[in-house]
C-alpha positions as CSV (number, residue, x, y, z in Angstrom):
1,M,0.0,0.0,0.0
2,Q,1.1,3.5,-0.6
3,M,0.6,5.5,2.6
4,S,1.9,8.8,3.9
5,P,3.9,8.8,7.2
6,S,0.9,10.3,9.1
7,L,-1.3,7.5,7.7
8,V,1.2,4.9,8.8
9,S,1.3,6.2,12.3
10,K,-2.5,6.1,12.5
11,V,-2.7,2.6,11.1
12,G,0.0,1.3,13.5
13,S,-2.4,1.4,16.4
14,C,-5.1,-0.8,14.8
15,T,-6.5,-3.5,17.1
16,S,-7.9,-6.9,15.9
17,E,-11.4,-5.5,16.2
18,D,-10.4,-2.7,13.8
19,L,-9.1,-5.2,11.3
20,V,-12.3,-7.3,11.5
21,L,-14.4,-4.1,10.9
22,V,-12.3,-3.1,8.0
23,C,-12.6,-6.5,6.4
24,R,-16.3,-6.4,6.9
25,V,-16.6,-3.0,5.3
26,L,-14.4,-4.1,2.3
27,Q,-16.4,-7.3,1.9
28,T,-19.9,-5.8,2.1
29,Q,-19.1,-2.4,0.6
30,P,-21.9,-0.5,2.3
31,K,-23.1,2.8,0.9
32,G,-24.5,6.0,2.4
33,A,-26.3,5.6,5.8
34,A,-25.3,2.0,6.1
35,M,-21.6,3.0,5.9
36,T,-22.1,5.9,8.3
37,A,-23.8,3.6,10.9
38,L,-21.1,0.9,10.5
39,M,-18.2,3.4,10.9
40,A,-19.9,5.5,13.7
41,N,-18.0,3.9,16.6
42,A,-14.9,3.0,14.6
43,S,-11.5,4.2,15.9
44,E,-9.3,6.7,14.0
45,S,-6.9,3.9,13.2
46,C,-9.7,1.8,11.7
47,K,-10.8,4.8,9.5
48,A,-7.1,5.4,8.5
49,L,-6.7,1.7,7.4
50,L,-9.9,1.8,5.4
51,Q,-8.7,5.0,3.7
52,A,-5.3,3.3,2.9
53,F,-7.2,0.4,1.2
54,R,-9.3,2.8,-0.8
55,L,-6.3,4.9,-1.9
56,T,-4.6,1.7,-3.0
57,S,-7.7,0.3,-4.9
58,C,-7.9,3.4,-7.0
59,R,-4.4,2.5,-8.4
60,V,-5.5,-0.9,-9.6
61,P,-6.3,-0.6,-13.3
62,G,-9.8,-1.6,-14.2
63,S,-11.2,-1.3,-10.7
64,P,-14.3,0.8,-10.0
65,A,-12.1,3.1,-7.9
66,S,-9.6,3.6,-10.7
67,F,-12.5,4.7,-13.0
68,A,-13.7,7.2,-10.5
69,S,-10.1,8.4,-10.0
70,L,-9.6,8.7,-13.7
71,R,-12.9,10.7,-14.1
72,S,-11.8,13.2,-11.4
73,C,-8.3,13.5,-13.0
74,A,-9.8,14.1,-16.4
75,A,-12.3,16.7,-15.0
76,A,-9.4,18.5,-13.2
77,A,-7.4,18.6,-16.5
78,W,-10.4,19.8,-18.5
79,N,-11.0,22.6,-15.9
80,T,-7.4,23.6,-15.9
81,Y,-6.4,23.3,-19.6
82,G,-9.7,23.0,-21.4
83,M,-11.1,20.1,-23.4
84,Y,-8.4,18.0,-25.1
85,T,-8.7,15.5,-27.9
86,C,-7.2,12.1,-28.1
87,F,-7.4,9.8,-31.0
88,I,-6.6,6.1,-31.0
89,T,-6.5,4.6,-34.5
90,L,-7.2,0.9,-34.6
91,N,-6.8,-0.6,-38.0
92,P,-7.0,-4.4,-37.6
93,S,-6.7,-6.4,-40.8
94,P,-9.0,-9.4,-41.1
95,L,-7.1,-10.4,-44.2
96,N,-4.1,-11.4,-42.0
97,A,-6.0,-12.6,-38.8
98,S,-6.1,-16.3,-38.4
99,I,-9.1,-16.1,-36.1
100,V,-11.3,-14.7,-38.9
101,F,-10.4,-17.7,-41.2
102,E,-11.0,-20.1,-38.3
103,M,-14.4,-18.6,-37.7
104,A,-15.1,-18.9,-41.5
105,G,-14.1,-22.6,-41.4
106,H,-10.7,-22.2,-43.1
107,K,-8.4,-22.7,-40.2
108,Y,-4.7,-22.7,-40.9
109,T,-1.7,-23.4,-38.7
110,I,0.7,-20.8,-37.1
111,G,4.3,-22.0,-36.7
112,T,6.3,-21.7,-33.5
113,D,8.0,-18.6,-35.0
114,G,4.6,-16.9,-35.3
115,C,4.4,-17.1,-39.1
116,P,1.5,-18.7,-41.0
117,G,2.0,-22.3,-42.1
118,A,2.0,-23.6,-45.6
119,D,-1.7,-24.4,-45.3
120,R,-2.7,-20.7,-45.3
121,P,-4.8,-19.8,-48.2
122,N,-3.2,-17.6,-50.9
123,K,-4.0,-13.9,-51.0
124,D,-6.8,-14.2,-53.6
125,T,-8.5,-16.9,-51.7
126,R,-8.2,-14.9,-48.5
127,W,-9.8,-11.9,-50.2
128,Q,-12.7,-14.1,-51.4
129,I,-13.2,-15.6,-47.9
130,I,-13.2,-12.1,-46.3
131,T,-15.5,-10.4,-48.8
132,S,-18.0,-13.3,-48.6
133,N,-18.2,-13.1,-44.8
134,P,-18.8,-9.4,-43.7
135,T,-20.4,-10.5,-40.5
136,L,-17.3,-12.3,-39.4
137,C,-15.3,-9.2,-40.1
138,A,-17.6,-7.2,-37.8
139,V,-17.3,-9.9,-35.1
140,Y,-13.5,-9.9,-35.5
141,F,-13.4,-6.1,-35.2
142,H,-15.6,-6.2,-32.0
143,L,-13.3,-8.9,-30.5
144,Y,-10.2,-6.8,-31.5
145,V,-11.5,-3.7,-29.8
146,E,-12.6,-5.6,-26.6
147,E,-9.2,-7.2,-26.3
148,F,-7.4,-3.8,-27.0
149,C,-9.4,-2.2,-24.2
150,R,-8.8,-5.2,-21.8
151,V,-5.1,-5.4,-22.4
152,Y,-4.0,-1.9,-23.1
153,L,-6.5,0.2,-21.2
154,G,-7.3,-2.2,-18.4
155,W,-11.0,-1.9,-18.9
156,P,-13.2,-4.9,-18.3
């Protein structure tokens, strides 16, 4: 966990009851009045430990806390510098994606070096398969974007 020295000194005096309460809060994730009632008699060290967990969770890519943190950072930047534009160009090629041909029933092998095997259709045949299956190309693009977001952006 990333904690400031003052937070470390507060957390250092946690009791076993504090730890149990923090675990209960993290497990049940109460909101609003339920959270207020649960934390009403909690010690300062218990509140500090819970704060430390929350600060850490906002640094875990893809977590709900990271999205909330990202939104507040983006809003702060927009207020300070004005709206900005970001373009990500994704240009996947179904002509060279083995998964498209596998979905179309024309599976070919990929060697251990990552290159297509000798059973890969020639370029003209690949064009014919691609142009006769536009739905597969749309499915492929959807899968490509989902994986891009999952791997590179950390979005679920």
